[in-house]
N, C-alpha and C positions, 0 to 999 in steps of 0.2 A: 574341823575348822570352824572358828567362830565367825560367821560372816553375815549374821542376821542384821545387826545395826546397819551395816554397809548397805545391804540390799534395800532396807527401809529407806534410808536416806537417798539412794539413787533413784528409787522410784518416785519419791516425793519431788525430788528436784526435776526429774524429767516431766512429771505430769503437769507442772505449771506451764511448760512450754509446748504441750501437746497440741494446742489449738493452731499453733503455727504450721503443723505438719498435716494433720488429718481434720476431716469435717467433724462437726459436733457429734453426729450419729455414730461415726466410727469411733470417736473418742470414748463415748459412753459405753459402747460395746467393749471396747478394750479395756477400760477401767474395771468393768465387771469381771472380766477374765483375771485381771491381776489380783482381785480379792479372793478368787477361789483357790482351793487347795491345789498345790502343785501336782502331785502324783502319789504313787505308792512308794516311791524311793527317794525322798527328799535328801537323805543323808549323803547320798553319793553325787549330788549335783552342787559342788561348791562353786563359788565365783571364780571366773577367769583369772588368772594371775595378772593379766593386763586388761583390766576392765575398760571397755570403750565407752565413748559417748553414747548414751542410750537413745538419742534422737534418731539414729539411723535404724536400729533394730525396730523402733516403733513405727517408722515409715514403711519399712519392709513388711511389717505385719499387715499394715493397712492395705498395701499392694497385694499380698498374698490372699487376703480376704475376698478379693474380687475374682470373678471368673476371667479366664484367659489372661492370667496375671503376667505370663510371659510377654504379652504384647503391650504391656503398660508403658506409656511414653516416658516415664521417669526412670526406668530401669537402665537404660544405656548410660545415663549420666551418673548412676549410682555405682555401676560396676567397678571403676577403679578405687572406690573408697571401701568397698566391702572387704573386711578382714575376717578370719576365723573367729576372732573375738566377738564381731557383730553377729555372726551366725550362732555362736554359742548363746549369746544373750537373746536373740530372736527365739530360739527353741526353748531355752530354760524359762523365759518369762511368759512363754505361750505354750504350756504343755499340752493344751487342748486343741492345738493346731490340727487340722485334718492330716492324718498320717501319710496319705498318698501325696498331699501338697507339700508336706515337709520333705518327704522323700524326693519328689520331683525337683524341689528347689535345691536340695543338697546336691543332686546330680548336676543340675544346671550350673550352679555356682562353681562346682569342682572343675568345669570345662573352661572356665575363664582364665585368661593369662596371669601367671604369678599367684594363682590361689592355690592353697593346699590346706585341707582340713586339719585341725589340730585334735588331740585326744578329747579336748574339752567340747568342740563342736560335735565330734562324733558321739560323745556321751550324752549330750543333750537331745540329739536325734534318737538315739537308741532308747531313751526314756520315753519319747513319744510313741515309738513303734512298739515297744513292748507292752506299754499301757493299753494300746489298742489292739494287742494280740496279733500284730504283724510280724509273726515269728520267722517266716521265710526271709524277708528283707532284712529283718533285725539280725539274723545270724550273719549275713554278709557285712553288715555295718559293724558288728562285733569284731569280726576278724579284721576288718579294715582298721578299726580302733586299736587292736592288739599289736598290729604292725606298725603303728604310727609314732610311738614315744620317741622324742628326740633327746631325752635327758632322764637320769635316774628318777628325778622328781615325777616327771609324767608317767614313767614306768610304774612307780608305786601307786600313783593315782589310779591307773588302769587296773592294777592288781586288786586294790581295794574295792573298786567298783564291781568287779567281776565277782568277788567274794560275797559282796552284799546281794548281788542279783542271784547268785547261785544258792544261797540259803534262804531266799525269800519264799515263804509258804504259799503265797498267791500264785506264784508261777508254777507251782508243783513240778511235774517232769517236763512241762512244754519248752522250757528254755535253760535247761541245765547245760553246763559246759560239755561240749562234745570232745572226742579224741583229738580231732583237728584243732579245736580252740585250745585245749591244753598244750598240744605240741607247739602252736604258734606262740602262746604265752611263754612257754619255756625258753623258745628261741629268743623272744623279745628280752627276757630277763638275762639270757646268756650274753647278749649284746653289751650290757652294762656291767657284766660280771657279778650279778646279784645272786651269788651261789647259794647263800642261805635261804633266800626266798624260793629259789628253784627247788631246793631239797623239800621245803615245805609243801610247795604246789604239788610235787611228785607224790608226797604222802597223801595229800587231799584227793588227788586223782584216783589213788588206789581206794580210798575210803568211799569215793563215789562210784565204785565198782566200774571204772573206765579202765579197760586193760591197755597197758603200754604197748607200743609196737616198736620195731627197729628204729624208726625216726625218733621216738621218745628217748630211747636209751643212748642213741647216738648223739643226740642233743646234750644229754647229761655227760656222756664221755667227753665231748668237746669242750663243755664248760669248765670241767675239772682240769682238762689238759691246758686250757688257756692260762690257768694260774699255776701250772707246773704240778699239780697234785695228781701224779699218775697212779698212786696207790688207790685212791678213791675212784678214779676212772676205771680201773681194772674191775672194781666190784660191779659196775655196770656193764662191763664187757662180759663179765660172768653170768649176769641176768640175761643177756642176749643168748648165750649158749644154753642156759637152763631152760629158756623158752623154746628150745628146738630150733632156733634160728642160727645163722652164721654171721659173724662180724663181716662187714664189707670194706670196700676201699676207704670210705669215709671214717670208719672205726680206726683202721691202721693209720690213716693220714693224721687223725686227731692224736693218736698215740705218739707219732713222730713229733708233733708239736709240743705234746706235753713233755717229753724227755728233753727236747730242746730248751723249753722254758725253764726246766729244772736244772739247766746247764749240764746234762748228761748226753752229749752229743753221740758218744759211743753207742749207748743203748738206742738211740734214735736210729743210727745207722743200722743196727741189728734188725730192728723192726722193719726198716726200709728194705733190707736185703732179703728178708724172709717172705715179703709179700708175694712175689711170683711163685715161690715154692708152694704157697698156700692157695694158689690159683686166683690171687687178686692182682688186677692191673694197677700199676702205679700211674698216677695222673699228674697233672702239672702242679697241683697243690702239694702233692707228696714231695715232689723235688723242691718246690719253692720253700716249704717249711724246713727241709733239712738244709738247703742252701743257706737259709737265713740263720739257722742254728750254728752252721760252720763259721759263718761271717761273724756272729756274735762272740764265738769262742776264739777268734782270731786265726782261724785255720782257713785263710783266704784261698791259698792254692788248691786246697782240697774242694772248696766251694766252686772255684772256676772250673776245675776238672769235671765235677758233677754237672755244672752248668753246660759244659760243652758236650757232655755225653747224653743229654736229654733226647736227641733226635734218635739215637739208637734204640731207645725205648718207645718210639713213636709219640713222644711228647714234645711239645714246642713251647718255649719260654713265653709266658704271658706277660703283661705290663708289669704285674707285681713281681715276677721273677727278675725281670730286667732292673726294676727299681731296687730290689734287695741287693743284687750283685753290684749295681753302680754305687749304692750307699756303702757297701763294704769296701769297695775300691777307694771311694773318697776318704773314709775313715781311716783307712790304712796308709794314706798319703799319696795313693796312686791316682791323683786326680785327672791326669791327662788320659789314662786309661778309661777311667769312668766316663770322661766326656766323649771319648771315642765311641764306647758302647751306647751312650746316649744318642749319638748321631746314627750309629749303625741300626738301632731298633727301628727307627723311623724309615730307614731305607728297607728294611725287612718287612714293613707293613704293620708293625706293632707301634701304635701311636702312644707316645708318653702321656700319662695323665697328671693331674694335679700333684699327686705325691711325687712322681718322678721329677717333675720341674722343681718342686720344693727342695728335694734332695740336692739337685745341681745348684740352685740359687743359694743354698746354705753353704755349700762347698765353695762357691765363688767368693761369698762374703768372708768366710774364714780364711780365704787366700788373698784377701785385701783387693779382690777385683770387683768392687762395688758397682762400677759402671757396667760391667758386663752382666752382673746379676740383674740389674735393673732393665737392661735390653732383653734379657731372657723373660723377664716378667711381661714385658710388652709383646714379645713373641708369643708367649702363652695366651695373652688375652686376644691377640690377633688370631689364634686358632680356635676361639671361642670357648676356651677353658676358663672357668670361674675359680680365682684364687680362693683358698680358705683362710681362716684366721691364722693357721700355722705358716702359710706362705708369706703373708703379710708380716707377720711377726719376725720371720727370719730376716727379711730385708730391713725392717725398722731396726732390728738389733744390729745389723751390719752398719747401717748409717750411724746409729748411736755410738757404737764402739769407735768409729772414726771421727766423732765429733761433728757429723754433718747433720745437724739438728734440723735445718730448714727442709732438707730432703726427707728426713724422717717424718716430719709433720706433713709433708706432702703426700707420702705413702698413706698416713693415718687418714688424710682427707679423701684419698681414693678408695681407702677400705670402706669408710662410712658412706660414701656416695654409692658404693656397690652393695649396700645393705649387708655388709659383713660386720657383725658387732665385735668391737675390740674386747678382749678379756683381760683378766689381771696381768697375764704375762706381757701383753702389749704395753700397759701402763708401767709396769715394773721396768721395762726396757727404756721407755721414755724418760722415766724419772731417773734412772741410773745415768742416762745420757745427758740430761739437763743438769744433773748435780755436778758434772765436770766443769760447766760454764755459767749456769744461771740457776741457782738454787731456788730463787723465787718462782721460776716457771715450773721447776719440779715440784714444789709444794703445791702449785695450782693444780697439777695433775693428781694429787692426793685428793683434792676436792671433787675432781671430775670422777675418780673411781667410786668415791662414796655416793654421788648422785646417781650413778649407773648401778648402785647396789653391789658393787664388786668389793670384795672384803680384802683390805691391805694385810700383807703377811709380814713376817719377820724380815723377809728379803726387802720388802717396800721400805720399812722403817730404817733398816740398815743403809740402804742407799741414801736416804734422806739425811739420817745422822751423819753419814760420811761427808755428804754435800755441805751440811751446815758447818762441820768441823773444817773442811777445806776452805770455806768461805770466811773462817775465823769467828764464826758465830757459835761458840761452844754453849752459851746459855740456852740457844735454841736447840741445839743437839740434846741436851740434857732434859729439856721440856718434851722433846719427841720421845725420849727414853720413858718419861713418865706416862706419856699418852699411850704408848705401846703397852706398857703393863696394865694400864687402866682398861685397855681393850681386850684384856685376857691373853695377850701374847707374852711368851717367855723370851727375854733377850737371851741370845746365845753367845758363844765365845767370840764370834765375829764382832758383835755389838760392842762388847767390852774392849776388845782389842783396838777398835776405832777410837773410842773415847780415850783410853789410857795412852795411846800413841799421840793423840791430838794434844792431851794435857802436856805430854812430855815436850812436844815441839814447841810449846809457848812457856817452857821453863816451869810449869806447875807440877813438878815431880812428886812433891809430897802428896798432893791431891790425887795424882795418878796412883801412888802407893796406897793410899786409903781405899781407893776403888778396887785395886788389886786384892787387898787383904779382905775385902767384903765378898769376894767370890765364893769363899768357902761356905758362908751362911746361905748363899744362894744355891748351894748344891752344884756349883759349877767349878770344874778343875781348869786351872789355867793351862793353856796349851803353849807350844813353842812360840807362837806368834806373840801372844801376850807378854810372855817372859822377855822376849827379845825387844819389844817395844819399851819396856820398863827398863831393861839393861841399858838399851841405847840412851834413854832419857837421863839415867844416872851418869853415864859417860859424858853426855853433852854439856852437863853442869859441872864436870870435874870430879864427881863423886865415884871414882873408878873402884874403890874398895867396896862400896856398897853394891856395885854392879857385880864384882867378883863373888861376893857373898850370896847374891841372888842366883848366880850361875851354879854354885854349890847346892843351894836349895832345890834348884830345878833338877839337878842330877839325883839328889836324894829322893825326889818325888817321881823318879823314873820317867821324867819328861826329857826327851832326847833333844839336845841343842842342834840347831841346823847351822849351815855355814854363816847365815846371817847373824846368828847370835854370837859366834866367834868374832865375826867381822866387826861387830859393834864394839866388842871389848878390845880388839886389837887396835881399832881406830882411836878409842878412848885412851889406851896406854900411850899410843904414839903422840896424841895431843898433849899428853902429860909429861912429854920428854922421856918416856921409859921404853925406848926402842928395844932394849935387851929383854924386858918383860914381855913386850910385843911378840918378839920372836920365840920366846919360850911359849907364849899362848899358842902360837902356830903349831909348835910341836905337840902340845897338849891336844890341840884339835885333832891332829894327825893320829895321836895315841888313842883317841876315842873312836877312831874310824871315820872321821869327817874330813873329807878331801878339801884341801884349800881350792877356792875358786878364783877366777880371774880378778874378782873384786878384792879378794884377800891380798893378793900380789900387788894390786893397783894402790891399795891403802898404804902399803909399806914403801912402795916406789915413790908415791906422792910425798911422804914425810921425808924420805931420804933426799929428795930433790929440793924440798924446803930448806933442808940443812945444808945444801950444796954439795952432797955426797953423789955426784953424778956417776962415778965409776961403781959404787955399790948399787945404785939404782939400775944401771945396765946389767950388772951381774944378776940382780933379781929379775929383771926382764928376761934374760936367758934361762933362768930357773923356771919361770912361768911357762915358757915355751916347751922346755924339756919336760915338764910335768904333763904335757898334753893339753894344756890351755892355749888359748890364742889371745893376744891382747885385744881389747875392745876400745871403743870410742874414748872411754875415760882414761885408760891407759895412755893412749896416744896424747890425749889432751893434757894430761899431767906433764909429759915431756915438752910439748910445744909451749905450755905455760911456763915452764922452768927455763927452757932455751930462751924464750923471748925476753924473760925478765932479766936474764944474764946478758942480753945483747947479742946472743949467738943466733942470729936470724937465719943464717945459712942452714944450721942444724935444725932449727924449728921448721924451715920449708921442706927440708929433706924428710923430716917425720911426717909432715902433711902429705908428701908425695907417697911415702911408704904406705901410710893408712889407706890411701885411695887405692893404691895397687892391691891392697888386701881386701878390697871391697867394702871398706868401712868409710862411711861419709861424715864429714864433719858436721857438727851441729852449731847452734847459734853462739854458744860459749866458745867453742874452739875458734871460730872465725874472729869473734870479738876480741880474744886474747891476742891474736895475731895483729888485728887492727891496731890495738893499743900499743903493742910492742913497736910497730912502725912508727906509729905517732910519737912515741917517747923519743925516738931517735930523729924526728922531725922528717920522717919519709911519707909525707902525706899522700903523695901520688901512689905509692905502693899500698897505703892503707885503703884508699879508695878503690884500687884494683881488687883488694880482697873483698871489699863490699860488693863489687860487681860480680865476683864468683859467687857470693851469697845469694844475690838476686838470681843469677843464672841457674843455681842449684835449687831454687824455690825455697831456700831457707830464710825464715822470716827474722830480720834484725830485731834484737831486744831493746829495751830502753837503756841498757848498758852499752849497746853498740853506739847508739846515737849520742849517748852522753860522752863517751870517749872521743867520738869524732869532734863534737862541739868543743870539748875541753881542749883538744889539740889545734882546732881552728883559732880558738880564742887566744891562746898563748902567743907569745912573740916568736916569729919565725927566726931561723938561723941556728937551731940546734945542730951541732955536728956529730959525726959518727964516734968521735973518741970522747964525748962527754959521758959522765957516770951514767950507767944503766939504772933504771928504775927496777926496783925488786918487784917484778910482776907476780911473783908467787903470792904475795899478799896484796898486790895492787888492786886486783879485780874485786876483792872483798872488802878492802879498807878505803877505797876512793870514796870521798864525800860528794855523792852525786847531788846533794842539796846545793853545794857550792856552785856547781855547774849551772843548775836551773835558776839560782838566785842571781847569777851574773849575766845569764844569756838574754840578749835583746833580740827583737823581731828581725834586725838586719843580719844577725848571726845565722838565723834559720834560713833567711834568703841566700846567704852565702853557701850554707850547707847544701842547699837545693841546687844551686848552681854548679857546685863541685860534683854532685851526684849526677847531674845531667851530662856534664862534660865526660864522665866515665860510663855513660849508658845506663844509669840507674835512675828510673823516672820515680819521683816521690809518689807514694800512693797512701792509701788510707791508713796502713800500718804506721808509715813515716809520721804523718801528722798525728796520729793518735798517740804515739810514744812521746812526741814533744809536747803535745797539750797536756797529757797526763802529768809528765815531769814538772811542768810549769804550774799546774794546779795544786800539786802536793806541797809546794812552797808558797802558795797564795798569790802567784803572779797572774792574776786573772786577765789584766789588760793585754799583756802580751799573748796569753793563751787565746783571748778573743780574737785578736787580730790574725792569729794562725788559723783559728776556726773559720773566720771570714775568708781568708785566703784560700783555705781548703775547699770551700764551697764555690768560690770563684773559679777554681779549677775543674768544677763539675764533679767533685768527690763527695760521695754521701758519708756523713760522719758515722761511726760505729756506736753502739749502746755503751761501750766503755768510755768513748770520748765525751758523750753527753753526761754520763754519770759522774765523770771527773769534774766537768764544768758545774754540775749541780752541787757536788760536794764542796767545791771551792767557794761558790756563792753562798752556801749556808755557813761555812766556816768564817767567811768575811761579813756575815750579817746582811748580805745583798739579796734580801728575800723576794723582792719584786722581779729581779733577774732570775732567781731560782724558779719562780713560778712560771716565767716565760720558757725556761728550759724544759720544765716539766710538761707544759703544753706541747711543744714542739715534739718531744719524745712520744707522748701519748698519741698524737696525730699521726706519727709514723710507725706506730704499733710497737714501740719499744717500752720496757718496763724500767721505770726509775728504781734505783737501789732504795730499799726500805730504810737503811741507816740514814741516808741523806734525807729521805722523806721524814724521818723522825726529827731530824734537825730543822726542817723547814716548817712543820706543824708546830713544834715547841717554840721555835723562834718567832713565829707570828703571834702566838698566844703571849709570848713574853713581851712583845711590842704592844700588845693591847689589840691586835688586829684579828679579833675573834671571827668576824665575818669572813675574811679572806682564808683563815685557817680551816673553817667549816667547809668552804667551797673547795679547797684543796683536798681535804679528807674525803669528801663525797666523790671527787674525781678518782681518787684512789680506789675506792670501793668498786667502782665500774671497771677496773682494769684487770679483773680476774685473779688478783692475788688470793692466796690461801687465807681465809678468814682468821685462823688461829695465829698465823704469823704476822699478820697486821696488828692483831690485839697485843701480841708479845712485844713487837718492836715499838709501835706508836704509843699504845696505852700504858703497858707495864713498864718498859724500858725508858719510855719518853716521859709522858705526862706524870705518872705516878712518882717516879724517881725525882722529878722537879717540883713535886708537891702540888701539882695542879690536878687535885683530885675532882673538883667540879667539872673541868673540862673533859677529864677522862669519863666521867659518868655520862656526860652529854653525848660524847662520840660513841660511847657503847650503845646509848639509845638510838643513835643514827644507824649504827651497824644493824641493830635488831629491826629497825623499820625497813632497812634495805633487804632483809631476809637472810643476812649472814648467819650461818650455823656454827656456833662455837662449841668446841669440846667441853665436857664438864669440868676437866681439869683447868682449862683456861678461865672458865667462869669463877672457879674457886680461887684462882690466883688474882682475879680481878676484884672479887669481893673481899679477900683478905687485905688486898692493897688499899681498897677504899676504906674499909674499917679501921685500917691502921693509921690513916692520916688525919 
């Protein structure tokens, strides 16, 4: 470790402030100590990974230099601030501190609440003791240090230090590693599965003429068994026998573990059964290892049987045994049985531990019972148990998967306040969650990861790329791809499937094909997901022949199409009015051993209904059911859509009743189609009754829902039942919502609210938001603003989407002062303005010559916690450079640098190329 420059700088910096801490006499004495040689072993005293402020170690040294230092009046105030890093600095900067004083202080500080020595503080103390030949206490400290590593890094540090000391000539035989030290060292290395290091240490032990004992060999056996290497473990079992000793219960229990880790449960069972015959008692760990192996192998019934037979062998389930079997039950879908066992263990006096609670919380989250999972966390805390990073991650992941991001952030805050450091998985889960709703927030967590020296993985970037694509920001997605490569990460099949699918969704199929063809040179083989995305893309733009040829290529490359692949082709053929070919594709699908899914049948049904072939559609529905599939939401919605469009409302209603009886609940589209069908026939009372059903079911109306209601409220009343029915099959897709929002007045909204209230539907934030967003999309800012004011008068807080729509509208209309007011309100309420609108605002202000306002707006943006690279991409590159405002771009880049924004090298290169090209 090259730490010398840092040491020199730290000392110089601290010495300038020393007079504020100690008297001149003490300062001079201490400065003299700092200039003297450290000790005989400088190479194994590196800087602490988290170097502290050196003021406190200097003050502690001043106190320890005085007699009766324990009674010094300053100590009680300092105790809460003393960390292991401070103790490490105290000892390493003062190697000539009296050894007894150092030892006494080490013991004294270790008794203080929340203090725990680190390997680094132990190593610095050990240096002092060994230098002063305090070998007895030094041996105890050495053992304590060997036991203390909390990571592979720390374990490697201890190993290197012990090797340095063990071969040091000055120590001769006075402080060589003992058998006990070697055994504890092997155990410590085993904890982190550092098998190669263990093998080397074992050889060094023999070279030192230290004879292994049963503990040594058992540690080696157990380590190899942890990684499932039973063959190597058996070699050490042989050494036990060759030494005239007998393997014991620990040996056999390790072998059970090894066979289970090697997925050879039958061999584990044989070892388990032979133990009593050889005179060795099976213990709780023997049972638990085998039960765990059986659960992992999916042999849950045998695991339960073994669990229930433990008492016959005078063994009683431990908390780990219960946790293993509970986990097995939950993973097998027997969650109620797992929960029952969880409650039973407490009644039997076996208190669940953190791991047990984590298993149950994870199971509840996966079962969509997030509120119960949170209550269980509170119960766990109430029992004095401290959740670990895995526990918090499980709950954060649960909230993120359900889109409850505020709750996820609350758990993150709790985690940090309880001094539990988030890890890369924590941030990956948060990033994935925010990518569904707010990609800017997700990008800000990438910055947070880097601040905490956590390394983003392929999973991290894939989530962000997916989030940018979902937000329609494909340029940003490809920039993340470049950044990912620059960071030494290799994009995988999932990365390219996201990009190819996203390009296809915006009809950029030829670009998707170029990216697809480039996979070969990247040594990546396209999988069925990538093929399906491109096939679907070709079908969507009407190039069904290209899609079919891609299917042939897929088959020739032994990439097996899945149902989604065939469904994309069947849909494409149906859209091209080739129903006969679509049905032949179904036959081809079956011929290749791929079973049609409910979606396959639904595609056919939907197109038959569009053509008015109701009888054919019903026969296909019967075929769907006879094939073993069950109609789903989309199947029923297709029928409701068609019946409504044909004016056959009774049949549409019957289909709605039937789907509910089958336990399938309508979604927003299903309700909206029925609302429009009633509206088309002038049955507005029935339409609002359906809206009430939506509200009661907790189904959020979409902008289509409100658009149809407004359209029907605005048209002349008096439509009778025998008027021509609207073809609703195409109506939902082809209705021009812009016409609705362009003609809607504020009074229309008030009439909508009145009708809603008459039917028991109270307008809420979603109602106002959908109307305001619709109006803003067509530039109706005045009406949108009146609705916004009305919303606030009702005591409803606008959503982030509402503010962003107003902001975008202001920018589109060149109302930059109003846009700045919206930005201020958003920031004051902790909401993030969309960067696309921010780009329009900054560029618009510069375009009007309002440089001062633009600079102020940009500075506010930099304080909001956006990802610096994303700000540079959207505002500087996509905004200012594309508008030819290179000087302004250069100035704002300077502002970013002054504010401490860290840009990726790729982003800098992009900016430099852009500036030089203008």
